[in-house]
N, C-alpha and C positions, 0 to 999 in steps of 0.2 A: 380175733381174727381182724378187727378194725387197724391193725399195726401190721399184719402181715401180706405179704405180697400173694397178690392172686392172679389167676391166669383171666385173660378177658372175659371169657365165658364164665367163670367163677364171679368175677367182680358183678358181672351184669345180673346174675341169680341172687347173691348175697345183698346187693343194693336194692332189687326189687323187693326181696324176702323182708328185709329190714322194715322198708318202707309200707309194706302191704300192699305194694304193686299200686299205690296212690303217688300223685304228685304232692311233694312235701310242702307246696306252697298253696296250692288252689284246692287240693284234693279230688281232683278229677284223675281219671284213669292215666296211671303213668306209662310213657313212651320211652323215654330215653333214661340211660344210667349214666347221669352228667359227671364229668370229673370237674370238681369243685376248683383244683388248681390245674391246669394244661398239663397232660400228660407226658407233652415235649420237653419241658422244663426238668421231669426225673429220668435220672439215667436208667432206671428200671422200668419205666413206663407209668409208674404210679398208681398202679390197679390194688388199691388198698381201701377198704371198705370205708375207712373215717375220711377217704376224699372222694365218696360218691354220695349222690343225692337222686332220688327219682324225681322226674319232673314230665309233665305233658309238653305237647309240641310247642305252644306258644311262650311257657315258662322257661322252656329250653333256649328258645331263642333269645329271651331277655338276659337268661345267665350267661350265654355267651358273648352277649355283647356289653354285659357288666353292668346293665342298669338292675339287674338282680345282682347284689354282690355276694360274694363269696360269705363273708360274715354271716350276713341273712339267711342263706341256705344251710349255715352248719346250724342255725339256731331253729329253723323249721323242721332240720332232720334230728335235731336232739344229738347233735355230735360236739361233746365237750372236748375231746383233744385233737387241735389241730394238727393234719400231716401237710408236712412241707417237703420240696425238694431239698438235698442236704446242703445247697451252697445258699438257699433262703434263710432268714434268720427269724426267730419267734417273736423278736422285740420290733418288728416292722409288722403293718398291715399290707396285704398285698389283694390284687384282683387276680380273676381268675389266670390272667396271661403273666404274672409275674411282675407288674407294674406296681410299685409303692404307691399307696394312698395317702397322702399327708394327712394331717389333724384338720386344715381347712377345706378338705375336699378335693384339692388338687392332686394330680398324679405326676410321679416320675417315669420316665421312660424306661421301661425294663429290656431285656434281652431279645424279647420277640416282636418288640415294637415297630420294627421297620417290615417284619413281614407282611407281605402283599396282601395275604389272606387275614391276617390279623388287623391289619388297617382297615380292611372292608366289615370285618366284624364289629370293628370299635368305634365305626362312625359316629353312632349317637352320642358318644362321649368324647369325641377328641377334642372337644372345647375345653376340657378340664384338664388337659395335659399342658407342662409347663416344659420349656426347653431345658430345665434343670437335669442332671445327672448325677445322682449319688455314686461316688467313685466306690468300686467294689471291693469287698475284703479280700487281701490276698492269702491264699491258702499256704500252711507250712509244708516245706519240703519234708519227706519222711524222715531225715535225719535231724531236722531242728530241733534245738535244745531246750526252747522255752515257749511251751505251747499252754495256753490258758484253756479252762474248762469250755468255753464258749469257742474256741478257735477250731478249724478244720484243717485237714492234713491230707494231701494229695497221696494217692494210693502209688506203691511204686511201679506199677504197670502204666499209670500215666506219664510218670518221669521216663520210664524205660522208652516208651513211643516219641520221646524227642531225639533219641539217638539218632545222630547224622544230620541233624537241623542246627542253621546258623543261631546262636542265642549271643545275648549281651548279658553280662552278670555285672551289674552295678552295686555301689554300698547302699545300705539300708541306713538312711538318715533318721535320726531320732529328733523328728519335728511335727509338726502339724500339717497332714494332709490338705490342700488347699486346692481350690478350681477355680479358674478366671475363665469368664465369659465376656462378651463384647459389654455385656449390659448387667452383669453381677459377679460377685465374688462370694465365695463360700467355705467353709471348712468341710468336712466328712459329711455332717448333716448341713442341710440346705438353710436353715436358719443360722443366723451369723449375726450374734450379739457382739457388741462393742468390749473390747479388751486391750490394754496397754500392747499385749504380743502380737497385736494384728494391725496396730498402726501402720507400719511400714508397707506391709504388703498391701493394704489397701489404698496407702498412696503411690505405691508401684501400680498398681491396677489401674489409677486414675490417670497415671501417664501412658500406658501403652494399651488401653482398652480397645481405642478406635483402630487400632492395628489387626485385632482379632477379628476373622472372618465371621458373618452369621452362622450359628450352629456349630461353630468351633469352640471347644475348650483346651485351655492350658493347666496343666496338672503339675502339682509339684509339692517339695517341702517348705514351709514356713519356717525358717530357722533362726527367726530374732531372738527368741527368748530360749534359755537353756530348760532341757525337760530333764533327763536323768545323765544325759551326754553332754558335757560342756566341749563347745569347740573354738578354738582361737585362732584359726587360719582360713575362715571358709572364702570360696571364691564368691560368695554373693549370700545374700540373705533368703532368698527363695531359689530353688535350684529345679529345674524342671526334670520330671521322669517320665512323662509321657504328653503327648498330644491328640486330640480326638478329633476328627471329623465326622460330626454326626455319632452314631455308634461304632465308628470303625477306628481304631488307634492308628496312628501312621507309623511307619517303619522306623528304626532308630536313626538312621541315616537322614530322614525327612525332619525327624524331631531335630535331632541336633542343629540342622540346617534352618529350621523355622525358629528356635529359641535364640540362635545366634543373630537371626533380623530382629527378633525383638530386644537384644542385648541382653538376654537371660544366660546363665551357664546353667548346666545340667549337672545332675548327680554324678560323682564321679564313678568312673569305669573300672572294675577290678581286674577284670578280662572278657574277652568275646572270642568267638570261635565255633568250631563244630562241636556240638556236646556229646560228650563223653564221660566216663566215670573219673578220669582225671581231670578233666574242667570242673567237674560237681563241688570241688571242696577249694575254693579260692585262700589262698592267705589272707586271714583279717588281724587285725591288731586288737586283740581281747580287751584291751584295756579302752580303747577310744572308738571301736567299731561296733555297731548294735548286731550288725549281720550284712546279709545281702538280698539283693532279689534278681531273678533270674527271669528275662523274657526273650521273646523270639525278636530276631533282627528283623523280620518279615511284619508287614501289616498284620491286626487280628481283630476279629469283631468282638463286641460286648459278652455275646453268648460263648467265646470261644474261652475268654479271659481265665476263667477257674481250673482250665486244662491246658494253659499255655504259659501261666506265669504261677510262680512260687518264691516262698521266702525262706532262708535260714536265720534264725535269731538265736545268739548264743545265750547262755544259760546265764541268770543274774546280772543281766545287761541293767535292770532297774536298780539303783541304788538309793533313791527318794523315797520319800514317805508321803502318801498323800496326792492328789491331782497336781500337777505342774502349774494348772492356772488357779489356784488357791495357796500356793507357795509363794515365798519371796521372790520376787522377777530379778533375773539375773542376764544380762545380755550375753550373747556370744560374740566373738569376735572374727574379724575379717583377716585375711592374710593381706 
């Protein structure tokens, strides 16, 4: 039952029954069947026994504010299997609201962070949040050919909902996802260790950082080093694919305009227009192109990312053995 979806009433009854109607933290009479991970993060409401814990009133307030953490609640309720929304990943540690908790205790802003009600309830822990935002993993399109076991794939209904909407389809570049702020730079992980492949983008960031507004971030591919695909005629070694104002991604036209102001090229556009089945499979060079990414032309929020952005990766695009950072360094070329 822990992994079976329940109705709201079944959820409450099952959580209370498992916990003997006692608060799992202090042992007093239980008052609330608390969602360990916020139900709004689940596409189905998150009414799973493994996502619930019985709490008294005061402990429930602590859990909502996350001063009582999700991991501690699972321990108190003897929950062994972590239940997460499908777009969150088991190798991360999350608070109730889907914000990532770093090993040092700091937190990264998640998709619900800017919600007014969430801001109010998180007030006791707001000092723990950094302005860093981990770039979300892009879900595969249903016809993507290279899907790893830990990857996620969009359902066909989500993709069909794009019909009639303006989209931009860009080349998926084989580089390192990199985020630049006014005061920091990092790859997909916010920890950013020194490596020869990162020397160029670090120097580039030092030159342009003062032009990035506070709370904005510029995201792109660091293509200084060859990964699996070697490039010989790049327009630059850092190609922008999105720019964010807080948790909102700028429109594609605004992204291009601001990238040009910074003197940065964007990733190549394969095609753009109104989404349809005929637009869904742009021609790609299977020898030199990893795949493509579809995004809306309009602005969208971090919470919409997993429903509005998708990628296609061709089969067998990885031809190298071992991680590229531990391999012989080979520099890509500019045109």
